[in-house]
N, C-alpha and C positions, 0 to 999 in steps of 0.2 A: 064682501068681508067687512065685518063691523070694525069700527075704529077701536083699537086696543087701548087707547088712552081715554076712552069715554068713561065717565064716572060710574057706569053701571056695573053689574055683576061680572061682566066679561072683561073688565079693565085689568091691565097688568098691575095697576096701582092698588088694587084691592085683593090682597092675597093672605093666606094663613101665615102665622108666625113661622111655621116650619119652612115655608117657601122662602121667606125673607132671610131666615138664618142661613139656608143653603145658598141662596143667591149672594148674600154678603160674604160668605166664605169663598164663593166662586170668584168674586171680585179680587180678593187677595191672591187666589191661585193664579189668575190671569196676570196680576201684577208681577208675579214671579217671572213671566216670560220676558217682558220688556224692562224689567228692573235693571239688568246689567248693561243695557244699551248705552246710557250716558257715561258709564264708568269703564267701558271696555279698554279705552286707551290708558286709563289710570291703573287698571288691573295689569295690563301688559307692562307698564312701567314699574309697578310695585313688585311684580314677580319676575321681572327681567325676561319677559316672554315676547314672542312675535305675535303679529296679528293672526296668523294662521293657528298658532297654539291656543290663543285666547278664544278664537272662534269655536274651538272644540267644546266650550261651555254650552253652546247651543246644540252641537252635534251629539254629545253624550246624552244630554237631556232628552232630546227628541228621539234618538235611536232607542233608548230604553222605553220611552213613552210609547213608541210605535209597537214594539214587541209586547209590552205589557197589556196593550189593548186586547190581545187574544185571551188574556187571563182575567180581565175585569168582570165579565159576565160569569165566568167559572167561579170566581170568588164570591161575588154578590149573591148569586143564586144559592149559595151554601151557607153564608153567614148573615145575609140580609143587607139591604141597602144602607141602613144607618151605620152598621158596624164597618162596612166597606168604606164609607165616607170617613169615619173616625180613624180607621187604619191608614188611609191615604194621608189625612191631615197629620197624623203622628209621624209618618215617614218624612213629610215636608218639614215639620218643626225640627226634627232631629238633624236631617241632612242640610237644611238651610243654615242652622246654627253651626254645624261642623264646617260648612263652606267658609264661614267667616273666620275660622281659625287656621285656614290653609297657609302653609309656608311655601308650597310649590304649585305651579300650574297643574301638575299631574294630580295632586291631591284635590284641587278645586274642581277639576274635570270629573274626578271620581265621585265626589260628593254631589255634584250636579246630576250625575247619573242616578244616584239614590233618590234625589229630589224628583227626578223625572218619573221614577216608579211610583212614588207617592202621588204625584200630580195626575198620573194616568188613572190610578184607582179612584181618586177623588172626582176629577173632571167628568169622566165618562159616566160615573154613577150619579153625579150631581144633575146632569142633564135629564137622566131618566127620572130622578126624584122630583125635579121641578115640573117635568111634563106630567107626572102622575098626580102630584099634589096641588098644582096650580088651579085657581078658579078661572073659568073662561075658556077652557079647552086648550088644544095643542098650539094653536097660532099664538095665543097670548103667552103661553109658557115659553115658546121658542124666542119670542121677542124679549121676554124677561131674561132669559139666558144670554141672548145677544147683548142686552143692556149691561149685564154683569161683565161680559167679555170686553165690551167697549170701554166701560168705566175702568176696568182693571188694566187694560192696555194703555189707557190714557194716564192713569195715576202711577203705574209702575215706573216709567222713566222719570216722572217728577220726584217720586220718593227716592229713586236711585240717585238723582242729581243732588237733592238736598242732603241726604245722608252720605253720599259718596264724596261730596265736597269736603267732608271731615276726614273720612277714610273710606277706601274702597270696601272695607270689611263691614261697615255699619249697615249697608242695605241688606246684607244677608241676615244679620242679627235682627233687623227690623222686620223682615219677612217672617222669620221664625216666631217672633213675638205676636204679630198679627194673626198668623195661622193658629197659634195657641188660643187666641181669643175666639177664632172661628170654631175650634175644637170644643170650647166651652159652650158656645151658642148652639151648635148642633146637638151636643149632649143635653142641653136644657130644653130645646124646643122641638126637636124632631123625634117623633115616636118611632119605634121599630115597626117596620112594614112586613106584611105577610110574605113568607117565602113561597116561591112558585111550586106548582105541582111537579113540574119537570125542571130538572137542573140543566144548566147550560154547560156544554162541553167546550174544551179549548178550540176544537175545530169548527164549531158552529159559525163563528164570524167568517171563516174562510169559505164554508159552504154557502153562506149568504151571498158571497161575491159571485156565485154562479148565476145570480139574477143579472140579466143584461143591463137593466137600468142602473142598479146599484154599482155594478162594475164600471159602467161608463161614468157615473158621477165620481167614483173614486179615482179613476184615471185622469179625468179632467182636473179634479182637485189636487192630484199629485203635481201636475204641471204648474197649476196656480200657486201652490204652496212653495214651490221652488222660487217663484218670483217674489212672493210675500216675504220669505225669510232672507232673500238676498237684500231686500230693502231694510229689513229689521236688523240683520246681523252684520252686514258689510258696509252699509252707508255711514255708520258712526266713524269709521276709519277714514272714509272719503271726506266727510265734513270736517273732521279734525278740530273739534271745538271743545271748550271747557265743559265740565259736567253740567253746570248750570245752563249754558247755552244749548247743549245737546239735549238736555232734559226738557227745555222749553220747546224745542223743535218737535220732539217726539210726544210731548204732551198735546201740542196742537194737532199733531197727526192722530193721536188717540181720540181727541175730541171729535174730529171729523169722522173717524171710524165709528164711534158710538152713535153720532147723529145720523149718519147715512145707513147704518145697519138697522136702527130701531125706527127711525122716522121716515127717511127717504125711500129706502128699499121697498117697504110694503106698498107705498103709493105708486112707485114705478111698476111694481108687479101687477097691481090692479089695472093699470092703464095699458101696459105693453105686453104683459105675460112674463113669467119667470125666466124662461129660456132665452127670450129676446133680450131681457135686461142683463142676464148673466153673460151672454155672448158679447154684447156691446160694452159692458163694463170691463171685461177681460181685454178687449182690443184697446180701450182707452187707457187701461193700466199699462199695457205694453208700450204705448206711445209715451206715456208719462215717464216710465222707467228709462226709456231710450233718451229722452231729453235730459233726464237727471244725470245720466252717465256722460253726456257730451256738453252740458251747459256750464256756465260759470258757477262760482261758489253760491252766489245768491240764487241762481236758477235751481241749483241742486237742493237748496233749502226749501224753496217753494214747491218743487216737485215732490220732495219727500213728504211734506205736509199734505199735499194734494192727493198723494197715493192713498192716504187714509180713507178718503171718500170712496174710491173704487174698491178697496179692500173691505170696507164696511158693507157695501152692497153685496159683494161676492160672498162674504161669510154668511149672511142671512140666507141667501138663495141656496148655497151649498148645504147648509144645515137642514133646510126644508127638503131638499132633494134626498139627502141621506136618510131622513126619517120617513119620507112619504112615497118614494118611488118604487119600493119593493114590498112584498108581502111578508117579509121576515119580521119577527118581533123587533121593535124599535131599538132596544138596547143592543141586540145582536147585530142589526144592520149598522148601527152607529159604530160599534166596535170594529166591524170589518172595514167600513169606510175609513175610519181613523187609522187603522193599521196600515193602510196603503198611503194615505196622504202625509202622515207624519214622517215617513221615510224621506220625503222631499224636504221637509223642514230640517231633518238631520243632514241632508246632503248639501243644501245651499250654503250654510255657513262654512262648511269644509272646502267646497270646490271654488267658491267665489275668490278667496285669497289665493288659491292655487292658480286659478285662471289668470289672475292679475300677474303673478310671478312668471307665468309662461308667456304672457302677451303684454298687455298694459292695463291701466286702471279703467279704461272704457269697456273692455270686452266682457267683464262679468255682467254688466248691465245689458249688453247686447244679448247675451245668453238668456238673461232674465226676461227680456222682452220677447224673445223667441218662445220661451216656455209658456208665457201668458197667451200668446197667439195659438200655441198648440192646445192649450186648455179650451180656447174658443172653438178650435177646429173639431175637437172631440164633441163639444156641445152641438155643433152644426151637423156633423155626420151622424151622431147618435140621437138626434132630437126626438125621433119616434120612440126609442127605448126610454128616454128621459121624461117623456110627457106624463104628467099626472095632474090631477085636479087639486090645486092648492086650496081651493075654496071649501073642500069637503073634508077637512081634518077634524073629524068629530070623534068623541070618545066612545070606546066600547068598554063594557064592564067586565074586564078580565084582568088578571094579573100575570105578568111574566117577568122573570128575573127580579122578583121582589118588588116591582112597582106596577102601578096601573099603566097600561100602554094604550095606544090609540091606533085606530085603523082609518084608512081613507074612506 
């Protein structure tokens, strides 16, 4: 596999304006996930809500995102990728702005649900657009997408801390503004893409999960995402820090996530193989989360930051598995895979505080460690179904769901 950072034509650094516009808007979209992390305690205080109630900000967001994944291909195959991106961005601008005006936690949770719908339309289509339009083939496109994810996840908590220190409402207004800028960039630089000859149905992503490899990847990612979002949504309450301090912790976490997803993961994959890297990283994440739950406050901070490294590696490998392990059109395969895994992202923020209420503060992290191990077990047991040649992600000249897609 060539180095994606090489200055040649295959570099992720040499891309058309349309790709950069989409990637830039993707950064802001991913910022919205971690944006509320540093201000969760502030939101709870400002709206007189419990940790469990505030955690529903993640649950409503990802529950709607998961269900909406079934409709993203249906929509984009009918109105085109560009219009789907713009529709998603418009939803985010409106509902992020409304979230900042909330007077009750119920209103805020509801507006986050609308935000999740917009994010689903945008993020799923953005990956397909980047894969289709990027120079250098699928591998470079995936790394570019993961770069946007990592940068967004790193900057989201930082922006949330800076603006949230003034008022918990400001990060929502800031996101709405940045997404409006993304809307203008997509409008200016991304041309409408050809519509596919065959329209995607709502059931196509479900049918795609009939492939053993894709179903196995989705099942493993489901367990992994429970661990991931226990760290993201529950840890801020455990650390109990000011917005600035919490923002700094999760910024460092996001930097490691970006570095390991874009730079380290490809190198590890070339040396050890994708499945070995994924299984090992999941086990290390489980150990890290367990120490996080039982360690001192300083240990918890260090383990929170360190988890970003394992999460970064996992994100890259899972994305490649979802796009390459089955023979389904990649937007359809991605939708089916995301439909399954985002349910865990919705479940973890809800159950972690509940588990603490039923037991103690350590047990949510024990459960998160167990789910990471279960993800590794799925990889081990289903390794034959998950095997694919990551070196052979070459383009084929066809269009599906309004974007160019690639085959192994």
